C-alpha positions as CSV (number, residue, x, y, z in Angstrom):
1,M,0.0,0.0,0.0
2,G,3.1,2.2,0.0
3,T,2.7,3.1,3.7
4,T,3.5,1.9,7.2
5,Y,1.4,0.1,9.8
6,S,1.5,-0.4,13.5
7,I,-0.4,-2.7,15.9
8,S,-0.8,-2.5,19.7
9,V,-2.3,-5.5,21.5
10,S,-3.5,-5.4,25.2
11,N,-4.2,-9.0,25.7
12,L,-1.9,-11.8,24.3
13,P,-3.9,-15.0,24.4
14,A,-2.3,-18.0,26.1
15,G,0.0,-20.0,23.9
16,T,0.2,-17.1,21.4
17,T,3.4,-15.1,20.8
18,S,3.8,-11.6,19.3
19,E,6.0,-13.2,16.6
20,T,3.1,-15.6,15.6
21,L,0.7,-12.7,15.4
22,Q,3.2,-10.7,13.3
23,E,3.5,-13.5,10.8
24,G,-0.2,-13.8,10.6
25,V,-0.7,-10.1,10.1
26,S,2.0,-10.1,7.3
27,R,0.1,-12.9,5.5
28,V,-3.1,-10.9,5.7
29,L,-1.6,-7.7,4.3
30,I,0.3,-9.5,1.5
31,E,-3.0,-11.1,0.5
32,V,-4.9,-7.7,0.5
33,N,-2.1,-6.2,-1.6
34,Q,-2.3,-9.1,-4.0
35,Q,-6.0,-8.7,-4.3
36,M,-6.4,-4.9,-4.5
37,S,-3.2,-3.0,-5.2
38,N,-2.8,-0.9,-8.4
39,W,1.0,-1.0,-7.8
40,I,1.3,-4.8,-8.2
41,D,1.1,-5.9,-11.9
42,D,-0.4,-9.3,-11.2
43,S,-2.9,-8.2,-8.5
44,E,-6.5,-9.0,-9.1
45,I,-7.4,-5.4,-9.7
46,S,-4.4,-4.8,-12.0
47,R,-5.4,-7.8,-14.1
48,F,-9.0,-6.7,-14.1
49,N,-8.0,-3.3,-15.3
50,R,-5.9,-4.7,-18.2
51,S,-8.7,-7.0,-19.3
52,E,-11.0,-5.5,-22.0
53,S,-13.6,-8.3,-21.5
54,T,-17.0,-7.3,-20.4
55,D,-17.8,-10.8,-19.1
56,W,-17.6,-11.7,-15.4
57,F,-14.0,-11.6,-14.1
58,E,-13.2,-14.1,-11.3
59,V,-11.8,-12.5,-8.2
60,S,-11.6,-13.4,-4.5
61,P,-14.7,-13.0,-2.3
62,E,-12.9,-10.2,-0.5
63,T,-12.3,-8.1,-3.7
64,A,-15.9,-8.8,-4.8
65,M,-17.2,-7.5,-1.5
66,V,-15.0,-4.4,-1.6
67,I,-16.2,-3.6,-5.1
68,A,-19.8,-4.2,-4.0
69,E,-19.4,-1.8,-1.1
70,S,-17.7,0.8,-3.4
71,I,-20.7,0.7,-5.7
72,R,-23.1,1.1,-2.8
73,I,-21.2,4.0,-1.3
74,S,-20.9,5.7,-4.7
75,R,-24.7,5.4,-5.1
76,D,-25.4,6.7,-1.6
77,S,-23.0,9.6,-2.0
78,E,-24.5,10.5,-5.4
79,G,-21.2,9.9,-7.2
80,A,-18.9,11.8,-4.8
81,F,-17.1,8.4,-4.1
82,D,-16.2,6.4,-7.2
83,V,-13.5,3.8,-7.7
84,T,-13.6,4.0,-11.5
85,V,-11.5,7.2,-11.2
86,A,-8.3,5.2,-12.0
87,P,-7.9,6.9,-15.5
88,L,-8.4,10.3,-13.8
89,I,-5.8,9.5,-11.2
90,D,-3.3,8.5,-13.8
91,T,-4.1,11.4,-16.1
92,W,-3.6,13.9,-13.3
93,G,-0.3,12.3,-12.4
94,F,-1.1,10.5,-9.1
95,G,-1.0,6.9,-10.4
96,P,1.8,4.3,-10.7
97,A,3.0,5.9,-14.0
98,G,4.1,9.0,-12.2
99,R,3.4,12.7,-12.6
100,D,3.1,14.5,-15.8
101,V,4.3,18.1,-16.2
102,E,1.1,19.4,-17.8
103,P,-2.4,19.0,-16.3
104,P,-4.9,17.4,-18.7
105,D,-6.9,19.7,-21.0
106,E,-10.7,19.7,-21.3
107,Q,-10.6,17.5,-24.4
108,Q,-8.6,14.9,-22.6
109,L,-11.1,14.9,-19.7
110,E,-14.1,14.8,-22.0
111,R,-12.8,11.6,-23.6
112,L,-12.6,10.0,-20.2
113,K,-16.3,10.6,-19.4
114,A,-17.3,7.4,-21.2
115,I,-15.3,5.2,-18.8
116,I,-16.0,6.9,-15.5
117,G,-18.9,5.9,-13.2
118,S,-19.7,3.1,-10.8
119,D,-22.8,2.4,-12.8
120,K,-20.4,0.7,-15.2
121,L,-19.3,-1.8,-12.6
122,A,-21.0,-4.9,-11.1
123,S,-20.1,-7.4,-8.5
124,R,-21.5,-10.8,-7.4
125,V,-20.8,-13.0,-4.4
126,E,-21.3,-16.5,-5.8
127,P,-19.2,-17.3,-7.6
128,A,-17.1,-14.3,-6.7
129,A,-16.6,-12.1,-9.7
130,I,-16.8,-8.5,-11.0
131,K,-17.5,-7.1,-14.4
132,K,-17.4,-3.8,-16.4
133,S,-19.9,-2.7,-19.0
134,E,-17.2,-0.7,-21.0
135,A,-13.9,-2.4,-22.0
136,K,-11.7,0.5,-20.9
137,V,-13.1,0.9,-17.4
138,S,-10.5,0.5,-14.7
139,V,-10.6,0.7,-10.9
140,N,-8.5,2.3,-8.2
141,L,-9.3,1.1,-4.6
142,S,-6.9,3.4,-2.8
143,A,-9.7,5.3,-1.1
144,I,-11.2,2.1,0.4
145,A,-8.7,-0.8,0.4
146,K,-6.5,0.7,3.2
147,G,-9.6,0.8,5.4
148,Y,-10.5,-2.8,4.4
149,G,-6.9,-3.8,5.2
150,V,-7.3,-2.4,8.7
151,D,-10.5,-4.4,9.1
152,A,-8.9,-7.6,7.7
153,V,-6.1,-7.3,10.3
154,A,-8.5,-6.6,13.1
155,E,-10.6,-9.6,12.2
156,Y,-7.5,-11.8,12.0
157,L,-6.5,-10.7,15.5
158,E,-10.0,-11.4,16.8
159,S,-9.8,-14.9,15.2
160,Q,-6.7,-15.5,17.3
161,G,-8.4,-14.5,20.5
162,V,-7.2,-10.9,20.8
163,T,-10.0,-8.8,22.2
164,A,-8.2,-5.5,22.9
165,Y,-6.1,-3.9,20.1
166,L,-5.3,-0.8,18.0
167,V,-4.6,-1.4,14.3
168,E,-3.3,1.5,12.2
169,I,-2.4,1.5,8.5
170,G,-1.3,4.8,7.0
171,G,-3.3,6.7,9.6
172,E,-6.5,4.7,9.3
173,I,-7.4,3.1,12.6
174,R,-9.6,0.5,14.2
175,V,-9.6,-0.3,17.9
176,A,-11.3,-2.8,20.2
177,G,-11.4,-3.1,24.0
178,L,-9.2,-1.0,26.3
179,K,-5.6,-0.3,26.8
180,P,-3.7,-2.3,29.5
181,N,-4.4,0.5,32.0
182,G,-8.2,0.2,31.5
183,E,-8.5,3.5,29.5
184,K,-9.9,3.9,26.0
185,W,-7.4,4.2,23.2
186,R,-6.4,7.8,22.6
187,V,-5.9,8.6,19.0
188,G,-4.6,11.9,17.5
189,I,-5.9,13.8,14.5
190,E,-3.2,15.4,12.5
191,R,-3.1,19.1,11.8
192,P,-3.1,19.7,8.1
193,N,0.4,20.8,7.4
194,E,2.5,20.4,4.2
195,T,5.9,20.6,5.9
196,G,5.7,18.7,9.2
197,R,3.5,16.7,11.5
198,S,1.7,18.2,14.5
199,L,-1.5,17.4,16.5
200,Q,-4.7,19.2,15.9
201,N,-7.0,17.2,18.1
202,A,-7.4,13.8,19.8
203,V,-10.3,11.5,20.5
204,S,-10.8,8.5,22.8
205,L,-12.1,5.4,21.1
206,T,-13.1,1.8,21.8
207,D,-14.7,-0.7,19.4
208,Q,-14.7,1.8,16.6
209,A,-12.8,2.8,13.4
210,M,-11.5,6.2,12.3
211,A,-10.2,7.4,9.0
212,T,-9.0,10.8,7.7
213,S,-8.9,12.2,4.2
214,G,-6.9,15.4,3.5
215,D,-5.6,17.6,0.7
216,Y,-2.5,18.8,2.5
217,R,0.3,16.3,1.7
218,N,-0.3,14.7,-1.7
219,F,-0.5,17.2,-4.4
220,I,1.2,18.4,-7.6
221,E,2.1,22.0,-8.4
222,H,2.2,23.5,-11.9
223,E,2.8,27.1,-12.7
224,G,2.2,28.2,-9.2
225,K,-1.1,26.3,-8.8
226,K,-1.6,23.3,-6.5
227,Y,-3.7,20.3,-7.6
228,S,-5.1,18.1,-4.8
229,H,-4.8,14.3,-5.2
230,T,-8.5,14.1,-4.2
231,I,-10.4,14.1,-7.5
232,D,-14.1,14.9,-7.9
233,P,-15.4,12.1,-10.1
234,R,-18.4,14.2,-11.1
235,E,-16.2,17.1,-12.3
236,L,-13.2,14.9,-13.4
237,K,-11.0,17.4,-11.7
238,P,-9.2,17.8,-8.3
239,I,-11.2,19.5,-5.6
240,T,-10.7,23.3,-5.2
241,H,-12.7,24.2,-2.0
242,E,-11.4,25.1,1.4
243,L,-11.9,21.8,3.2
244,A,-8.4,20.7,4.4
245,S,-9.3,17.3,6.0
246,V,-12.2,15.1,7.0
247,T,-12.2,12.6,9.9
248,V,-14.9,10.0,10.1
249,L,-15.8,7.5,12.9
250,A,-17.6,4.3,11.9
251,G,-18.0,0.7,13.0
252,K,-15.7,-0.5,10.2
253,C,-12.6,1.2,8.8
254,L,-13.7,0.4,5.2
255,E,-16.8,2.6,5.8
256,A,-14.8,5.4,7.5
257,D,-12.1,5.4,4.8
258,A,-14.6,5.6,1.9
259,W,-16.8,8.2,3.5
260,A,-13.9,10.4,4.5
261,T,-13.0,10.6,0.8
262,A,-16.6,11.1,-0.3
263,L,-17.2,14.0,2.2
264,M,-13.8,15.5,1.2
265,V,-15.1,15.6,-2.4
266,M,-18.5,17.1,-1.3
267,G,-16.8,20.0,0.5
268,P,-17.2,22.0,3.7
269,T,-20.9,22.9,3.1
270,N,-22.5,20.1,1.2
271,G,-20.4,17.4,2.9
272,Y,-21.2,18.7,6.4
273,D,-24.9,18.9,5.7
274,W,-24.9,15.4,4.3
275,A,-23.0,14.0,7.3
276,E,-25.4,15.8,9.7
277,I,-28.5,14.4,7.9
278,E,-27.1,10.9,7.9
279,G,-26.0,11.1,11.5
280,M,-22.3,10.5,10.8
281,A,-19.7,11.3,13.4
282,V,-17.5,13.7,11.4
283,L,-14.9,16.4,12.2
284,M,-13.9,18.8,9.4
285,L,-10.9,21.1,9.3
286,I,-11.4,24.0,7.0
287,H,-8.8,26.5,5.7
288,V,-9.3,30.0,7.1
289,D,-7.1,33.1,7.0
290,D,-5.4,32.4,10.3
291,G,-5.3,28.6,10.3
292,F,-8.1,26.1,10.5
293,E,-11.6,26.1,11.7
294,E,-13.0,22.9,13.2
295,R,-16.6,21.9,12.2
296,A,-18.0,18.9,14.0
297,T,-21.3,17.1,13.4
298,T,-23.8,16.5,16.2
299,A,-22.8,12.8,16.3
300,W,-19.1,13.7,16.7
301,K,-19.9,16.1,19.6
302,K,-21.9,13.4,21.3
303,H,-19.1,11.0,21.0
304,I,-16.5,13.2,22.6
305,G,-18.9,14.4,25.3
306,E,-19.7,17.9,24.1
307,T,-23.2,19.3,24.3
308,P,-24.4,19.6,20.7
């Protein structure tokens, strides 16, 4: 996934060693990469993207599930989340091929319209397979696979009898139980900053997942203008609003990861209103002249003990 991970475990089941758990976690993450990575040539998603067949393409049940969830969240977000943006990610210079000097022109983007949209994807459970309705459709799961990876590791730990843990992959987190001292897990939220790392806020969690999407670290710059790596699938272009980051709490990290991206695309007004209506626990950090303004939904305030 091109990032780091860390795991803290409060209870080590009898007969289990940390080395045994480490080996199991490594196997889980290797499998997730082999299923869903756009950076591995023979992964399931890479092979699906190269295929120009519009017939069912056999994949693992896990990949079929993640694609099905991607289609559902795309529908629920009215297209703000869409995994068929792979050609856009490549065209804007954020894919495996590297960064172009020139941003794409309107004609290039117009040609991509025919192969963008989750309505061009389908997924089935039995037998596990996915398909595309247009031969050139391709998928990038970077906005949901990391969250799924966190869930997969968490579920592996639980299968080994671990009931209290913190799993973190590239900043996406899922926790269960309590720390050894009996307190909830305390998780920091990064302050949007291009040049260094600092803490903006922190939240206490148990039996929850948290994911953050931001515009502040992964971008390209051309002729003095910055282009965010977060691309609006509806406009075919990087976002340009003042929302710096979105943090989402959910039961599963897959959900938190995908919705953080969707709300980042929607922006500080539409995204906030959407999250409030849907009862999502969301914290937004918005660019203002003297720094950042925090905007939290009612569900977020209830979680951290504030009076809404």
